[in-house]
DSSP file (Angstrom, degrees, kcal/mol; ACC not computed):
  #  RESIDUE AA STRUCTURE BP1 BP2  ACC     N-H-->O    O-->H-N    N-H-->O    O-->H-N    TCO  KAPPA ALPHA  PHI   PSI    X-CA   Y-CA   Z-CA
    1    1 A M              0   0    0      0, 0.0     2,-0.3     0, 0.0     0, 0.0   0.000 360.0 360.0 360.0 135.1  140.7   99.8  172.8
    2    2 A T        -     0   0    0      0, 0.0     2,-0.4     0, 0.0     0, 0.0  -0.851 360.0-151.2-114.4 150.7  137.9   98.9  175.2
    3    3 A F        -     0   0    0     -2,-0.3     2,-0.2     3,-0.0     0, 0.0  -0.920  21.0-115.0-119.5 145.1  135.1   96.4  174.6
    4    4 A S        -     0   0    0     -2,-0.4     3,-0.4     1,-0.1     0, 0.0  -0.514  16.8-134.2 -73.5 144.4  131.7   96.4  176.1
    5    5 A R  S  > S+     0   0    0      1,-0.2     4,-0.7    -2,-0.2    -1,-0.1   0.761 103.5  61.7 -69.0 -23.6  130.9   93.5  178.4
    6    6 A R  H  > S+     0   0    0      1,-0.2     4,-1.9     2,-0.2     3,-0.2   0.802  84.8  75.4 -73.7 -29.0  127.5   93.2  176.7
    7    7 A R  H  > S+     0   0    0     -3,-0.4     4,-2.1     1,-0.2     3,-0.4   0.905  96.1  45.8 -54.9 -49.3  128.9   92.5  173.2
    8    8 A P  H  > S+     0   0    0      0, 0.0     4,-2.8     0, 0.0    -1,-0.2   0.867 109.9  56.4 -62.7 -33.1  129.9   88.9  174.0
    9    9 A L  H  < S+     0   0    0     -4,-0.7    -2,-0.2    -3,-0.2    -3,-0.1   0.846 110.1  44.7 -66.8 -32.1  126.5   88.3  175.6
   10   10 A L  H  X S+     0   0    0     -4,-1.9     4,-1.0    -3,-0.4    -1,-0.2   0.841 116.2  46.0 -77.4 -34.8  124.8   89.4  172.4
   11   11 A V  H  X S+     0   0    0     -4,-2.1     4,-2.5    -5,-0.2     5,-0.2   0.906 106.0  57.9 -75.5 -43.1  127.1   87.3  170.2
   12   12 A L  H  X S+     0   0    0     -4,-2.8     4,-2.8     1,-0.2     5,-0.2   0.906 104.5  49.3 -60.0 -45.1  127.0   84.1  172.1
   13   13 A P  H  > S+     0   0    0      0, 0.0     4,-2.5     0, 0.0    -1,-0.2   0.909 111.5  50.5 -60.4 -38.4  123.2   83.6  172.0
   14   14 A A  H  X S+     0   0    0     -4,-1.0     4,-2.3     2,-0.2    -2,-0.2   0.924 112.2  46.8 -64.4 -42.8  123.2   84.2  168.3
   15   15 A V  H  X S+     0   0    0     -4,-2.5     4,-2.5     1,-0.2    -1,-0.2   0.908 112.1  50.8 -63.0 -41.6  126.0   81.6  167.8
   16   16 A A  H  X S+     0   0    0     -4,-2.8     4,-2.5    -5,-0.2    -2,-0.2   0.892 109.5  50.4 -64.2 -39.4  124.2   79.2  170.1
   17   17 A V  H  X S+     0   0    0     -4,-2.5     4,-2.3     2,-0.2    -2,-0.2   0.933 112.1  47.1 -64.5 -45.6  121.0   79.6  168.1
   18   18 A L  H  X>S+     0   0    0     -4,-2.3     5,-1.5     1,-0.2     4,-1.2   0.901 113.7  48.0 -62.3 -41.2  122.8   79.0  164.8
   19   19 A A  H  <5S+     0   0    0     -4,-2.5    -1,-0.2     1,-0.2    -2,-0.2   0.903 112.8  48.0 -66.7 -40.4  124.6   76.0  166.2
   20   20 A A  H  <5S+     0   0    0     -4,-2.5    -1,-0.2     1,-0.2    -2,-0.2   0.867 111.6  50.2 -68.5 -34.9  121.4   74.5  167.6
   21   21 A A  H  <5S-     0   0    0     -4,-2.3    -1,-0.2     2,-0.2    -2,-0.2   0.709 104.2-133.5 -76.0 -19.3  119.5   75.1  164.3
   22   22 A G  T  <5 +     0   0    0     -4,-1.2     2,-0.4     1,-0.2    -3,-0.2   0.776  68.2 100.9  74.9  24.4  122.3   73.4  162.4
   23   23 A C      < +     0   0    0     -5,-1.5     2,-0.3     7,-0.1    -1,-0.2  -0.998  31.2 145.2-144.8 147.7  122.5   76.1  159.8
   24   24 A S    >   -     0   0    0     -2,-0.4     3,-1.8     3,-0.2    53,-0.2  -0.939  62.6 -87.7-162.5 172.3  124.6   79.0  158.8
   25   25 A S  T 3  S+     0   0    0     -2,-0.3    50,-0.0     1,-0.3    -2,-0.0   0.739 129.4  39.8 -64.1 -19.6  125.7   80.6  155.6
   26   26 A S  T 3  S+     0   0    0      1,-0.1     2,-1.5     2,-0.0    -1,-0.3   0.290  83.6 112.9-109.7  11.1  128.7   78.4  155.5
   27   27 A D    X   +     0   0    0     -3,-1.8     3,-0.6     1,-0.2    -3,-0.2  -0.630  27.3 158.0 -88.5  86.5  127.1   75.2  156.7
   28   28 A A  T 3   +     0   0    0     -2,-1.5    -1,-0.2     1,-0.2    45,-0.1   0.413  68.2  58.9 -86.3   1.3  127.2   73.0  153.7
   29   29 A T  T 3   +     0   0    0     35,-0.1    36,-0.3    -3,-0.1    -1,-0.2  -0.006  66.9 156.1-123.2  31.4  126.9   69.8  155.7
   30   30 A A    <   -     0   0    0     -3,-0.6    35,-1.7    34,-0.1     2,-0.3  -0.267  47.2-110.8 -55.9 144.0  123.6   70.3  157.5
   31   31 A K  B     -a   65   0A   0     33,-0.2     2,-0.4    -9,-0.1    -1,-0.1  -0.611  35.3-177.2 -84.8 137.9  122.1   66.9  158.5
   32   32 A V        -     0   0    0     33,-1.7     2,-0.3    -2,-0.3    39,-0.0  -1.000  33.3-110.8-132.8 132.6  118.9   65.7  156.8
   33   33 A A        -     0   0    0     -2,-0.4    -2,-0.0     1,-0.1     0, 0.0  -0.473  32.6-138.3 -65.6 125.7  117.1   62.5  157.6
   34   34 A V        -     0   0    0     -2,-0.3    37,-0.1    50,-0.1    -1,-0.1  -0.758  14.9-129.7 -89.0 124.5  117.6   60.0  154.8
   35   35 A P        -     0   0    0      0, 0.0    52,-0.1     0, 0.0    35,-0.1  -0.208   8.2-144.3 -63.9 163.3  114.4   58.0  153.9
   36   36 A S        +     0   0    0     50,-0.3    50,-0.1    34,-0.0     3,-0.1  -0.597  30.3 169.6-131.0  73.0  114.7   54.3  153.6
   37   37 A P        -     0   0    0      0, 0.0    50,-0.1     0, 0.0     5,-0.0  -0.285  43.4 -82.8 -77.6 166.5  112.3   53.2  150.7
   38   38 A P     >  -     0   0    0      0, 0.0     4,-2.6     0, 0.0     3,-0.4  -0.217  51.5 -96.7 -61.1 163.1  112.2   49.8  149.1
   39   39 A A  H  > S+     0   0    0      1,-0.2     4,-2.2     2,-0.2     5,-0.2   0.844 122.4  52.8 -54.8 -42.7  114.7   49.0  146.4
   40   40 A K  H  > S+     0   0    0      1,-0.2     4,-1.5     2,-0.2    -1,-0.2   0.909 113.4  44.1 -63.2 -42.2  112.5   49.9  143.4
   41   41 A E  H  > S+     0   0    0     -3,-0.4     4,-2.3     2,-0.2    -2,-0.2   0.891 110.8  54.6 -68.8 -39.2  111.7   53.3  144.9
   42   42 A A  H  X S+     0   0    0     -4,-2.6     4,-2.2     1,-0.2    -2,-0.2   0.873 105.5  53.8 -62.1 -36.7  115.3   53.9  145.8
   43   43 A A  H  X S+     0   0    0     -4,-2.2     4,-2.0     2,-0.2    -1,-0.2   0.899 108.4  48.8 -64.8 -40.9  116.3   53.3  142.2
   44   44 A A  H  X S+     0   0    0     -4,-1.5     4,-2.3     1,-0.2    -2,-0.2   0.893 111.2  50.7 -64.5 -39.1  113.8   55.9  141.0
   45   45 A C  H  X S+     0   0    0     -4,-2.3     4,-2.5     2,-0.2    -2,-0.2   0.874 108.1  51.7 -66.0 -37.7  115.2   58.3  143.6
   46   46 A T  H  X S+     0   0    0     -4,-2.2     4,-1.4     2,-0.2    -1,-0.2   0.894 109.6  50.0 -65.3 -39.3  118.7   57.7  142.4
   47   47 A A  H  X S+     0   0    0     -4,-2.0     4,-0.6     1,-0.2    -2,-0.2   0.909 110.5  50.4 -63.1 -41.9  117.6   58.4  138.8
   48   48 A L  H >X S+     0   0    0     -4,-2.3     3,-1.7     1,-0.2     4,-1.0   0.920 104.3  58.0 -61.5 -43.9  116.0   61.6  140.1
   49   49 A D  H >< S+     0   0    0     -4,-2.5     3,-0.6     1,-0.3    -1,-0.2   0.874 102.7  54.4 -55.4 -38.9  119.2   62.6  141.8
   50   50 A G  H 3< S+     0   0    0     -4,-1.4    -1,-0.3     1,-0.2    -2,-0.2   0.655 110.8  46.3 -70.4 -15.0  121.1   62.4  138.5
   51   51 A L  H << S+     0   0    0     -3,-1.7    -1,-0.2    -4,-0.6    -2,-0.2   0.536  84.2 115.2-102.4 -10.1  118.6   64.8  136.9
   52   52 A L    <<  -     0   0    0     -4,-1.0    94,-0.1    -3,-0.6     2,-0.0  -0.296  68.7-110.8 -66.4 145.2  118.4   67.5  139.6
   53   53 A P        -     0   0    0      0, 0.0    -1,-0.1     0, 0.0     3,-0.1  -0.308   8.9-131.3 -74.4 158.1  119.7   71.0  138.8
   54   54 A D  S    S+     0   0    0      1,-0.2     7,-2.6     6,-0.1     2,-0.4   0.734  95.6  36.3 -76.0 -24.4  122.8   72.5  140.2
   55   55 A T  E     -B   60   0B   0      5,-0.2     2,-0.4    19,-0.1     5,-0.2  -0.995  62.3-177.9-134.2 136.2  120.9   75.7  141.0
   56   56 A V  E >  S-B   59   0B   0      3,-2.4     3,-2.2    -2,-0.4    86,-0.1  -0.997  78.8 -12.3-132.5 128.5  117.3   76.2  142.2
   57   57 A A  T 3  S-     0   0    0     -2,-0.4     3,-0.1     1,-0.3    -1,-0.1   0.881 129.3 -55.9  50.0  43.1  115.9   79.7  142.8
   58   58 A R  T 3  S+     0   0    0      1,-0.2     2,-0.5    17,-0.0    -1,-0.3   0.650 112.4 125.3  63.5  18.5  119.4   81.1  142.5
   59   59 A Q  E <   -B   56   0B   0     -3,-2.2    -3,-2.4    16,-0.1    -1,-0.2  -0.925  58.6-129.8-107.9 130.3  120.6   78.8  145.3
   60   60 A K  E     -B   55   0B   0     -2,-0.5    15,-1.6    -5,-0.2     2,-0.3  -0.499  24.9-109.1 -78.8 145.8  123.6   76.5  144.6
   61   61 A R  B     +C   74   0C   0     -7,-2.6    13,-0.3    13,-0.2     2,-0.2  -0.564  43.3 160.7 -75.7 132.6  123.3   72.8  145.4
   62   62 A H        -     0   0    0     11,-2.8    10,-0.1    -2,-0.3    -2,-0.0  -0.761  35.4-133.1-151.1 101.6  125.4   71.6  148.3
   63   63 A D        -     0   0    0     -2,-0.2     9,-0.1     1,-0.1     4,-0.1  -0.102  16.0-120.1 -65.1 151.4  124.1   68.3  149.6
   64   64 A P        -     0   0    0      0, 0.0     4,-0.2     0, 0.0   -33,-0.2  -0.183  42.6 -66.1 -78.5 174.7  123.5   67.5  153.2
   65   65 A T  B    S+a   31   0A   0    -35,-1.7   -33,-1.7   -36,-0.3     2,-0.1  -0.866 110.6  47.7-105.9 149.0  125.1   64.8  155.3
   66   66 A P  S    S-     0   0    0      0, 0.0     2,-0.2     0, 0.0   -34,-0.1   0.609  95.9-123.8 -70.8 152.7  125.0   61.9  155.2
   67   67 A N        +     0   0    0     -2,-0.1    -2,-0.1    -4,-0.1     5,-0.1  -0.461  48.3 153.4 -65.8 127.0  125.6   61.9  151.5
   68   68 A S    >   -     0   0    0      3,-0.3     3,-1.3    -2,-0.2     0, 0.0  -0.986  54.6-130.9-155.6 143.3  122.8   60.1  149.8
   69   69 A P  T 3  S+     0   0    0      0, 0.0   -20,-0.3     0, 0.0    -2,-0.1   0.518 107.3  68.0 -71.6  -2.4  121.0   60.1  146.4
   70   70 A L  T 3  S+     0   0    0    -35,-0.1    15,-2.8    14,-0.1     2,-0.3   0.495 101.7  47.7 -93.2  -4.6  117.8   60.3  148.3
   71   71 A T  E <   + D   0  84C   0     -3,-1.3    -3,-0.3    13,-0.2     2,-0.3  -0.972  57.7 173.7-136.6 151.0  118.5   63.8  149.6
   72   72 A A  E     - D   0  83C   0     11,-2.0    11,-2.6    -2,-0.3     2,-0.3  -0.978   9.7-161.1-150.5 157.5  119.6   67.1  148.1
   73   73 A R  E     - D   0  82C   0     -2,-0.3   -11,-2.8     9,-0.2     2,-0.3  -0.999   7.8-176.5-148.0 140.1  120.0   70.6  149.4
   74   74 A W  E     -CD  61  81C   0      7,-2.7     7,-2.7    -2,-0.3   -13,-0.2  -0.982  56.0  -7.1-131.0 144.0  120.2   74.1  147.9
   75   75 A G  S    S-     0   0    0    -15,-1.6     2,-0.3    -2,-0.3     5,-0.2   0.016  70.6-104.6  69.0-174.8  120.8   77.4  149.8
   76   76 A D    >   -     0   0    0      4,-0.1     3,-2.2   -53,-0.1     4,-0.1  -0.932  66.2  -5.8-145.6 163.3  120.9   78.1  153.6
   77   77 A G  G >  S-     0   0    0     -2,-0.3     3,-1.7     1,-0.3    58,-0.1  -0.139 130.2  -1.5  53.4-130.4  118.7   79.6  156.3
   78   78 A D  G 3  S+     0   0    0      1,-0.3    57,-2.6    55,-0.2    58,-0.4   0.649 139.3  51.8 -70.1 -12.7  115.5   81.2  155.1
   79   79 A A  G <  S+     0   0    0     -3,-2.2    -1,-0.3    55,-0.1    -2,-0.2   0.226  82.3 130.8-103.1  11.7  116.5   80.4  151.5
   80   80 A E    <   -     0   0    0     -3,-1.7    53,-2.0    -5,-0.2     2,-0.4  -0.391  35.1-171.6 -70.8 142.7  117.1   76.7  152.1
   81   81 A I  E     -DE  74 132C   0     -7,-2.7    -7,-2.7    51,-0.2     2,-0.4  -0.988   4.2-174.9-133.1 122.0  115.5   74.1  149.9
   82   82 A V  E     -DE  73 131C   0     49,-2.9    49,-2.9    -2,-0.4     2,-0.4  -0.979   6.5-162.1-122.8 128.7  115.8   70.4  150.9
   83   83 A L  E     -DE  72 130C   0    -11,-2.6   -11,-2.0    -2,-0.4     2,-0.4  -0.917   6.8-177.0-108.6 134.2  114.6   67.5  148.7
   84   84 A R  E     -DE  71 129C   0     45,-2.6    45,-3.0    -2,-0.4     2,-0.4  -0.998   8.5-162.7-128.0 127.8  113.9   64.1  150.2
   85   85 A C  E     + E   0 128C   0    -15,-2.8    43,-0.2    -2,-0.4    42,-0.1  -0.888  67.6  30.5-112.8 140.0  112.9   61.3  147.9
   86   86 A G  E    S+     0   0C   0     41,-2.5   -50,-0.3    -2,-0.4    -1,-0.2   0.705  74.5 158.6  90.3  22.2  111.3   58.0  149.0
   87   87 A I  E     - E   0 127C   0     40,-1.2    40,-0.7    -3,-0.3    -1,-0.2  -0.434  48.4-100.5 -74.1 152.4  109.5   59.3  152.0
   88   88 A P        -     0   0    0      0, 0.0    -1,-0.1     0, 0.0     3,-0.0  -0.315  55.2 -78.5 -64.3 158.5  106.5   57.2  153.3
   89   89 A R        -     0   0    0      1,-0.1     2,-0.1    -3,-0.1     0, 0.0  -0.452  55.6-122.6 -60.6 118.1  103.1   58.6  152.4
   90   90 A P    >   -     0   0    0      0, 0.0     3,-1.7     0, 0.0     4,-0.2  -0.391   5.8-133.4 -66.6 138.0  102.5   61.5  154.8
   91   91 A E  G >  S+     0   0    0      1,-0.3     3,-1.9     2,-0.2     4,-0.2   0.836 104.1  68.1 -57.5 -33.8   99.4   61.2  156.9
   92   92 A E  G >  S+     0   0    0      1,-0.3     3,-2.1     2,-0.2    -1,-0.3   0.726  79.8  78.1 -61.2 -21.9   98.6   64.8  156.0
   93   93 A M  G <  S+     0   0    0     -3,-1.7    -1,-0.3     1,-0.3    -2,-0.2   0.713  85.3  62.8 -62.5 -18.2   98.0   63.7  152.4
   94   94 A S  G <  S+     0   0    0     -3,-1.9    -1,-0.3    -4,-0.2    -2,-0.2   0.562  77.3 102.6 -81.3  -8.8   94.6   62.5  153.6
   95   95 A D    X   -     0   0    0     -3,-2.1     3,-1.4    -4,-0.2    -3,-0.0  -0.664  58.3-162.0 -80.3 110.2   93.5   66.0  154.6
   96   96 A P  T 3  S+     0   0    0      0, 0.0    -1,-0.2     0, 0.0    -3,-0.0   0.619  84.5  65.7 -70.3  -9.8   91.2   67.2  151.8
   97   97 A T  T 3  S+     0   0    0      2,-0.1    -2,-0.0    -3,-0.0    -3,-0.0   0.602  73.8 106.4 -87.5 -10.5   91.6   70.8  152.9
   98   98 A L  S <  S-     0   0    0     -3,-1.4    13,-0.1    -6,-0.2     2,-0.0  -0.495  74.6-120.9 -68.1 133.9   95.3   70.9  152.0
   99   99 A P        -     0   0    0      0, 0.0    11,-3.1     0, 0.0     2,-0.3  -0.331  26.4-155.8 -72.9 158.4   95.9   73.0  148.9
  100  100 A G  E     -F  109   0C   0      9,-0.2     2,-0.3    19,-0.0     9,-0.2  -0.896   7.1-164.6-130.3 162.3   97.5   71.6  145.8
  101  101 A I  E     -F  108   0C   0      7,-2.4     7,-2.8    -2,-0.3     2,-0.5  -0.995  11.4-144.8-147.3 142.3   99.4   73.0  142.9
  102  102 A G  E     +F  107   0C   0     -2,-0.3     2,-0.4     5,-0.2     5,-0.2  -0.941  20.2 176.1-110.1 129.1  100.3   71.7  139.5
  103  103 A V  E >   -F  106   0C   0      3,-2.9     3,-1.5    -2,-0.5    -2,-0.0  -0.962  68.1 -22.6-136.0 116.5  103.7   72.7  138.0
  104  104 A G  T 3  S-     0   0    0     -2,-0.4    47,-0.1     1,-0.3     3,-0.1   0.828 127.5 -46.1  58.3  36.2  105.0   71.3  134.7
  105  105 A G  T 3  S+     0   0    0      1,-0.2     2,-0.5    46,-0.0    -1,-0.3   0.498 117.2 109.6  86.5   2.9  102.9   68.2  134.8
  106  106 A V  E <   -F  103   0C   0     -3,-1.5    -3,-2.9    15,-0.0     2,-0.4  -0.959  57.2-147.9-115.6 127.7  103.7   67.4  138.4
  107  107 A D  E     -F  102   0C   0     15,-0.5    15,-2.7    -2,-0.5     2,-0.4  -0.763  16.8-170.2 -95.7 140.3  101.0   67.8  141.1
  108  108 A W  E     -FG 101 121C   0     -7,-2.8    -7,-2.4    -2,-0.4     2,-0.4  -0.973  20.8-137.8-129.9 140.4  102.1   68.8  144.7
  109  109 A T  E     -FG 100 120C   0     11,-3.1    11,-2.0    -2,-0.4     2,-0.5  -0.810  25.2-144.9 -88.1 139.8  100.3   69.0  148.0
  110  110 A V  E     - G   0 119C   0    -11,-3.1     2,-0.5    -2,-0.4     9,-0.2  -0.935  16.1-174.4-113.4 123.1  101.2   72.2  149.8
  111  111 A Q  E     - G   0 118C   0      7,-3.0     7,-2.6    -2,-0.5     2,-0.3  -0.971  20.0-136.8-117.8 121.1  101.5   72.2  153.6
  112  112 A K        +     0   0    0     -2,-0.5     2,-0.3     5,-0.2     3,-0.0  -0.567  29.0 172.9 -77.7 137.5  102.1   75.5  155.4
  113  113 A R    >   -     0   0    0     -2,-0.3     3,-0.9     1,-0.1    -2,-0.0  -0.950  44.0-117.4-138.1 158.3  104.7   75.5  158.1
  114  114 A D  T 3  S+     0   0    0     -2,-0.3    -1,-0.1     1,-0.2    23,-0.1   0.847 116.7  53.2 -62.7 -33.2  106.3   78.2  160.2
  115  115 A Q  T 3  S-     0   0    0      1,-0.3    19,-0.2    18,-0.1    -1,-0.2   0.576 130.8 -73.0 -78.8  -9.5  109.7   77.3  158.8
  116  116 A G  S <  S-     0   0    0     -3,-0.9    -1,-0.3    18,-0.1    18,-0.2  -0.521  70.6 -47.2 128.3 161.1  108.4   77.7  155.2
  117  117 A P        -     0   0    0      0, 0.0    15,-1.9     0, 0.0     2,-0.5  -0.151  41.9-144.3 -65.8 154.6  106.2   75.5  153.0
  118  118 A R  E     -GH 111 131C   0     -7,-2.6    -7,-3.0    13,-0.2     2,-0.4  -0.982  13.8-163.3-115.7 126.7  106.4   71.8  152.5
  119  119 A F  E     -GH 110 130C   0     11,-2.8    11,-3.0    -2,-0.5     2,-0.4  -0.935   6.5-175.3-113.1 134.6  105.6   70.4  149.0
  120  120 A I  E     -GH 109 129C   0    -11,-2.0   -11,-3.1    -2,-0.4     9,-0.2  -0.997  28.1-114.5-132.2 130.4  104.9   66.7  148.5
  121  121 A T  E     -G  108   0C   0      7,-2.4     2,-0.3    -2,-0.4   -13,-0.3  -0.284  27.3-148.4 -62.5 146.3  104.3   65.1  145.1
  122  122 A Q  S    S+     0   0    0    -15,-2.7   -15,-0.5     1,-0.2     3,-0.1  -0.867  73.3  12.3-111.6 149.2  100.8   63.6  144.4
  123  123 A Y  S    S+     0   0    0     -2,-0.3    34,-2.5     1,-0.2    35,-0.7   0.795 101.6 110.5  59.1  31.7  100.1   60.6  142.3
  124  124 A R  B     -I  156   0D   0     32,-0.3    32,-0.2    -3,-0.2    -1,-0.2  -0.971  64.1-121.8-134.2 149.6  103.7   59.6  142.1
  125  125 A D  S    S+     0   0    0     30,-2.1     2,-0.2    -2,-0.3    -3,-0.0  -0.933  95.2  33.2-138.0 113.8  105.6   56.6  143.6
  126  126 A P  S    S-     0   0    0      0, 0.0     2,-0.2     0, 0.0    -1,-0.1   0.407  97.1-122.3 -84.6 167.7  107.9   57.2  145.4
  127  127 A Y  E     -E   87   0C   0    -40,-0.7   -41,-2.5    -2,-0.2   -40,-1.2  -0.536  20.6-153.6 -75.7 142.3  106.9   60.4  147.1
  128  128 A V  E     -E   85   0C   0    -43,-0.2    -7,-2.4    -2,-0.2     2,-0.4  -0.972   8.2-163.3-118.0 132.1  109.1   63.4  146.9
  129  129 A E  E     -EH  84 120C   0    -45,-3.0   -45,-2.6    -2,-0.4     2,-0.5  -0.938   6.0-166.3-116.9 136.9  109.2   66.1  149.6
  130  130 A I  E     -EH  83 119C   0    -11,-3.0   -11,-2.8    -2,-0.4     2,-0.5  -0.977   4.8-166.7-123.8 118.8  110.6   69.5  149.3
  131  131 A L  E     -EH  82 118C   0    -49,-2.9   -49,-2.9    -2,-0.5     2,-0.3  -0.878  13.7-169.7-102.5 133.5  111.1   71.5  152.5
  132  132 A T  E     -E   81   0C   0    -15,-1.9   -51,-0.2    -2,-0.5   -53,-0.1  -0.834  19.8-113.5-125.2 161.1  111.7   75.2  152.1
  133  133 A G    >   -     0   0    0    -53,-2.0     3,-1.9    -2,-0.3   -55,-0.2  -0.280  46.5 -89.7 -81.7 174.7  112.8   78.2  154.2
  134  134 A T  G >  S+     0   0    0      1,-0.3     3,-1.8   -19,-0.2     4,-0.2   0.678 116.2  77.9 -63.2 -19.5  110.6   81.1  155.0
  135  135 A R  G 3  S+     0   0    0    -57,-2.6     3,-0.3     1,-0.3    -1,-0.3   0.792  96.8  48.4 -58.8 -25.8  111.7   83.0  151.9
  136  136 A Y  G X  S+     0   0    0     -3,-1.9     3,-1.6   -58,-0.4    -1,-0.3   0.135  72.0 119.7-103.0  19.3  109.4   80.8  149.9
  137  137 A T  T <  S+     0   0    0     -3,-1.8    -1,-0.2     1,-0.3    -2,-0.1   0.869  94.1  18.4 -52.9 -41.5  106.3   81.2  152.1
  138  138 A N  T 3  S+     0   0    0     -3,-0.3     2,-0.4    -4,-0.2    -1,-0.3  -0.059 113.4  85.6-120.4  31.7  104.3   82.7  149.2
  139  139 A D    <   +     0   0    0     -3,-1.6     3,-0.3     1,-0.1    -1,-0.1  -0.886  33.0 163.8-141.9 105.3  106.4   81.5  146.3
  140  140 A A    >   +     0   0    0     -2,-0.4     3,-2.1     1,-0.2     4,-0.2   0.311  52.5 105.6 -99.0   7.3  106.0   78.1  144.7
  141  141 A S  G >   +     0   0    0      1,-0.3     3,-1.8     2,-0.2     4,-0.4   0.762  64.6  73.0 -61.2 -24.4  107.9   79.1  141.6
  142  142 A L  G >  S+     0   0    0     -3,-0.3     3,-1.0     1,-0.3     4,-0.4   0.728  80.9  74.2 -61.9 -19.8  110.9   77.1  142.7
  143  143 A L  G X> S+     0   0    0     -3,-2.1     3,-1.1     1,-0.2     4,-0.9   0.736  78.8  74.1 -66.2 -20.7  108.9   74.0  141.8
  144  144 A Q  H X> S+     0   0    0     -3,-1.8     3,-0.6     1,-0.3     4,-0.6   0.874  89.7  57.8 -57.7 -37.4  109.5   74.7  138.2
  145  145 A A  H <4 S+     0   0    0     -3,-1.0    -1,-0.3    -4,-0.4    -2,-0.2   0.735 110.7  43.2 -66.7 -21.0  113.1   73.5  138.6
  146  146 A F  H <> S+     0   0    0     -3,-1.1     4,-2.5    -4,-0.4     5,-0.3   0.558  90.9  87.2-100.3 -10.1  111.8   70.1  139.8
  147  147 A A  H <X S+     0   0    0     -4,-0.9     4,-2.6    -3,-0.6     5,-0.2   0.946  93.1  38.4 -59.0 -56.2  109.1   69.6  137.2
  148  148 A T  H  X S+     0   0    0     -4,-0.6     4,-2.3     2,-0.2     5,-0.2   0.933 117.6  48.5 -65.1 -47.3  111.1   67.9  134.5
  149  149 A P  H  > S+     0   0    0      0, 0.0     4,-2.2     0, 0.0     5,-0.3   0.934 116.1  43.7 -59.4 -44.6  113.4   65.8  136.7
  150  150 A V  H  X S+     0   0    0     -4,-2.5     4,-2.6     1,-0.2    -2,-0.2   0.932 113.8  50.6 -64.9 -44.6  110.4   64.5  138.8
  151  151 A D  H  < S+     0   0    0     -4,-2.6    -1,-0.2    -5,-0.3    -3,-0.2   0.864 115.9  42.5 -62.4 -35.7  108.3   63.9  135.7
  152  152 A E  H  < S+     0   0    0     -4,-2.3    -1,-0.2    -5,-0.2    -2,-0.2   0.844 125.7  29.7 -79.0 -34.5  111.1   61.9  134.0
  153  153 A A  H  < S+     0   0    0     -4,-2.2    -2,-0.2    -5,-0.2    -3,-0.2   0.751 108.4  64.1-101.5 -26.3  112.3   59.9  137.0
  154  154 A I  S  < S-     0   0    0     -4,-2.6    -1,-0.1    -5,-0.3  -113,-0.0  -0.880  80.1-130.9-109.7 115.4  109.3   59.3  139.3
  155  155 A P        -     0   0    0      0, 0.0   -30,-2.1     0, 0.0     2,-0.2  -0.268  19.0-118.0 -66.0 145.5  106.5   57.2  137.8
  156  156 A K  B     -I  124   0D   0    -32,-0.2   -32,-0.3    -5,-0.1   -33,-0.1  -0.511  13.5-156.7 -75.7 149.9  102.9   58.4  137.9
  157  157 A T              0   0    0    -34,-2.5   -33,-0.2    -2,-0.2    -1,-0.1   0.537 360.0 360.0-105.3 -11.0  100.5   56.2  139.8
  158  158 A V              0   0    0    -35,-0.7   -34,-0.1     0, 0.0   -35,-0.0   0.322 360.0 360.0-135.2 360.0   97.3   57.4  138.1
């Protein structure tokens, strides 16, 4: 059996891209920056973590490293969903042109990104951020899975 010399050249760049991106279909330990909120906010985030679903948009939960009640993760690649609780108020929240959406009593600011949309809770303390993969570019329905947990654990500010 003979192999083409080009085959390894095509495989190696793909492997290098996946390694550099820190994601693959079997990468259950992707790193996510853990926020460092004050104690009261961290307690609300811990309560939220206990209410989060095992599955979101048909993606199973497999938390990132380091393990923290302030972060959660479902899916991989273009179907990835990452939640971070206790983030500082994003500067972008001051932009009146950013669209918003209300789902199940929770208001979200929507920020478009090349990697997929970013959703940030409005009128809640602490702030909850959901980063998504490109599969959700035009689909905010995944926010339904977070409506009840966020509404129960994260206090409204207005």
